[in-house]
N, C-alpha and C positions, 0 to 999 in steps of 0.2 A: 444583812449581806456583808461578809468580811472582805478584806482586800485581796484574799486569795481567790475568792470566787469571781470577782469582777472580771479579771483577764480571761477566765475560762468561758464565761457567758459571752464575752465579746468575740472570743474565737469560735465558739459554736455558731453564732450568727454569721460570722465571716465564712465559715465552712458551708453553711447553707447558700450563701451567695455564690461561692466557688461552684457548687454542684449545679447551679443554674447556668453557669457560663460555658461548661464543656459537657460533651456527651458522657464521657467517663473520666474519672480522676483516680489516679493511684494514692495509696496512703503516703508513699514517699513525696509525691508532688504537694499534698496537703501539708505534710510535716515540715518540708523545706519552706513553704510559704509562711508558716507561722513560728518557725524556729524552735519546734519541740520534737520529741521523739516519735518514731512510728507507733510505738506501744501506746503513747498518749492519744494518738489519733484513733487507734482501735477503740479505746475507751470512749472517746468523743462520739465516734460513730454509733456505738451502743447506747449512748445517752440520747442521741438524736432519734434513734429507732424506738427506744422506750417511751419518748415523748409523743410518738405518733407520725413521725416523719417517715414516709414510705421510701426507704433507701434500698436500692437493689445492689447486692453484692455479687460481682462476677469473678469467681475464682481465677486467680492469675492475671486479672485485668485491672480491677478496681471497683469504684463505687459510682452510682448514678442515681438520679431520682426517677421514680415510676413516671413513665410517659404520660403526660397529661395533668400532672400534678403541678400546681402553680402556688407560689408564695405570695403573700401581700406585697405591694410595691415597696421597694427599698427606699428608705429615707436617707437623703445625702447630708453630710456635714457641710458647713459653710466652706471649708477648704476644698472639699471634693466638688462642690458646685462651681467655685472659682476656677478650678483646674478644667472642668468641663468647658466653661466659657473661654478660657484662654485657648484651649484646643480648637474650639469652633472658629475663633478669629484667624488662627493659623491655617486651618483647613480651607477656609473661604478664599485664601490665596492660591489654592491648588489650581493647576492648569487643566484638569479634566472636569468638564462640566457635570457629567453624570455622577461623579463622586461627590462633588460639593452639593448637588441637588439632594441625593440620598442622605448625605450626612445632615443637611438642614432639617429634613423630614424626621430623621431619628432624633435629633436633639430637641426638636418641638415636642416630641412624645415624652422625652425625659423631662423636659422642663415642666410639663403638666403635673408631674409627680412632686415637684418641689413644694415646700411649705410656703404660705402666703408670705411670711417675713423674709424669705430668701429671694423671692422673685424681684422685689424692687432693688435689692442689692446687686443682683446678677445683671440687671438692665443697666445700672450705673456702671458696673465694671466693663461690660461690653462696649460702652461708649468711651472708656478710658484706656483701651488696649489697642495698639496698632502695631503690625508687623511691616516694616519697610525694607527688609533686606532681600526681597524678591525682586527679579528683574522686571517682571510685568504681572499684572493681575488679569490678563486676558486668558480666556479658556482656549486651549490649542487642541484639545481632543475631547471626545464624547463617548469613549467606548470602555472606560474602566469597569463600570458596573456590569455591563453585558459580559465582558471577558472574565470577571470574577465568578459569575454564574456558570460559564462554560468550564472553568477550571474545577469547580467543585462538583459539576455534574458529568464531567468527562465528555463533553460534546466537541466534535470537530468544528473548526472555524474556517471559512474561506474569506480571504482578504485580498484586496487590490492594494498593493504596497508601492509607494514611491520611495526608492532608495535615495541616499544622500547624493548619489551620482546622477540623480534624476532619471533613473530607469524604472519603469513601472512593470511590475509582474503580478500575476494572480497566483496566490499560494493557498493550498489546503494545509492547515497546521493542527497540531495537537498541543493546546495551551498547557503549559506546565507550572509557570510561577510568574509573578510580577514584582518589580522593584523600582524604586524612584532614586534618581540621582540628578543633581544639577537642574532641578525643576522639570525634569522629564520622566515620564513613566515609560518603562520598558517591559516587554513581554518576552519571556523566555518560552520557547515552544519547539517541538519537533516539526521541522518542515518537510513535508512529504515530497516536495519537488527536489530538495537537496538531500533527503534521507538522513538528516542529522539535526542536532540542536542548533537553533538560530536565535538571535536577539532582535526584536523589532521595536522601534519607537512608536508609541501610540500616536504621536502628532504626525507620523508619516503614513499612517493607515488611511487611505482614501475612501475605501468602503469596507464594510464587515458584515458577515452574514453567519449566524450560528446555525449549524446543520442539526438535523434530528439524529444523525448517525453518531454513535459513541465510539470511543477508542479505549483500548486496554490501559488502565492507569499504570504509570511508570513507577517502578520500585525505587528508582533513584531519589534520594532526598535532595532538597535544595542545597544543604551544606555540602553534600558529596559533589553536586554539580559545581559549585564554586571551587572546591578543591581540585577537581579535574581541570577546570580553567586555569587555575593558578599554576598547576603542574605543567600544563602545555606552554604557559608563558615563560616559566623558568627554564624550560628545555629548549626554548626558541628565543635566545637573547637577541 
């Protein structure tokens, strides 16, 4: 194996990993990830197909793996395993209990795939990393995981919400997106009571129920939403 072949083999392996992480990938996305031309990616995809990997090509959309096809577990480098453990320690400080619980479960499954020689090292590292820049390590909400499912399945949510002015209202909302700022998770949603987008702090939600009823997905992107908000602020100094 010469020096020219080595990077390509590493790239082919990485492309397989990419194909497992998204429903569909464009040649441009793959090319930008690996710093090569789109033409090179076309050749790589043909190589993978010729080696027996069942890749589906959707004209005008991109590439995906045949549904149900699974690759052998990915082996982590020591640096990747260290990054995983560092992220775990940071997320354990998160204020939403549902999020930390689900992350712990996910990381446990990932750790099971690590080589035996790596497990002792990551256990040592987890004991030597501490994040102390958060105000509190107490959980203040328990709804993030439920809301994430409602967002991706377009389910209506009913909440009993306590505003910062201590006013309690019941709202039916269409969950749109979530973001975190200053140790708080915030939910962007269309409020049917106000008939417009509103932002709700998860730690102010007193009760939450996901409805069986679905809503029509919003065509607005999250970036477009932020741009609209920014425009409104600039027009109202």
